[in-house]
N, C-alpha and C positions, 0 to 999 in steps of 0.2 A: 248927903255927900258920902262917897264911898270910902271905905277903910281898906287898906292893903296889908299884906304880909311881906316881911323882908326875911330872906332865907339864904344861907350859904349854899352854893351849888357845888356839891362834892363830886369830883371825877372830871367833868369837862373843864378844859383849860381855856375855852373860847366859846363864843356864841355859836359858831359853826359846829363845834363838837357837841354842844347841847342839842342843836337841831338834828344832828346825825343820830344821836342817842334816841331822841324822840321818834325819828323816822324808823329806826331799827326796832324799837319796842313796839311801835304800831304794826310793822310788818310781821313781827313774831306773833303778836296777838291775833291778827287776821288769819295767819296760817294755822293757828290753833283754835279758831272759831271762838275767841274771847273778845270782850269789849276792847276796841282799839283806842278808846279815849285815854290820853295821857293822864296820869295821876301821880300824886306824891303822897306817900303815907307818912304820917307823923304820929307821935305818941299822944300829944295833947290835942284836945278839941278846942278851937278858938271859942271864947265866951261871947264874942261880939259877932255872931253868925249873921244876923240880919244886916248889919252894916257892911260886912264883907261881900255878901251875896248881892248887894245892891250895886254891883259894878266893880268890885274889888279885883285886884290882881296879886299874884305872887311876884315880887321883885327879886331877881337872882343876883347874888354877889359872886362874881367869878374872879378868882385870883386877886382878891382884895379890892375889887372895883364893882360898884353897883352898875350892872351892865345891861340888863334886859328884864322883860316881864312877860308873864302869861296870864291871861284873864282866868279867874276862878269861876268855873261853870256850876260847880256843886260842892257841897261839903257833906260827907257821909260818915258819921261815926259808926264803928263796928267793933266787935270783939273778936280777936284773933283766936286761932286754934289753941293757943297757950292760955286762953282765958284773960288776956290783957287787953284793955280797951285801947283802941287806936282810932285814927281819923284819916279818911281818904279825901284828899283835895283833888277833885276832878278838874283838869285844866284844859283850856283851849290849846290845840296843837300849834297855833301860830306864836312864834317867839318875836316879840317887838323890842328892838334895840332902844335904849333910852340914853339920854345925855349922861355920860359916865361921871361917876364921882367916887372918890376913895371911901372905903368902908372897912373898919377894923373887924377882926374875927369875933364871933360870938357863938354861943350854943343855942340850939333850938331855932325859934323864929321870933320875930319882933313885929309889933304893929307899926304901920307906917301911915300917917295921916295923908290924905289927898293933897293937902297944901305943901307937904314936905316931899312928895314924890317927884322924881325928875321927869322932865318932859320927854315924850317919845321922839325918836329920831326917825326921819323918813327920807326917801330919795330926793325929796324936794327941798331939803334943808339947805339954806343958802350958804352956810359955812362949810359944807362938805363933810361934816362929821360922820354921816351915815355911810359914806363911801370909804372911810378910813379903815384899815385893818384893826381888829380888836386890840392887838398888842400896842399899836401906836396910840389909840384912844386911851388905853390904860396908862401908858407912860405920860401922856400929856395931862391926864387927870391927876396923876400922882404928883406932878410938878406944879399943879394948881393953874395950869394954863387954859384949861377948859372946864 
């Protein structure tokens, strides 16, 4: 069973803004002949690598709501130019909205068990959550209605 990471998404205020940032970063990388794969660099290397790489994702908390995820394709520890060890989480460029749920702020990242991960939203979702704007989903989740 896969293990996931939970991380605050700093900067974007919605899933659409996160997707736009990913698209711009990819375009910039392609223009500079660099690897266009989206990546997130973190200071700590997850100790449970094999569990995460077995189908794990990074779940993004946007404006206090666990809102979406990206599949983790690779985890690459490296040492920066300053001599400090870091870790590059290579991500799938596709952002998958998930059933929203409130999440308090925290530092760094947390492990998220597969059983505790929210379900993906898709266009075929009967209750229409996937078609709702992010702000409305966040508001309904904060009220405990979804």
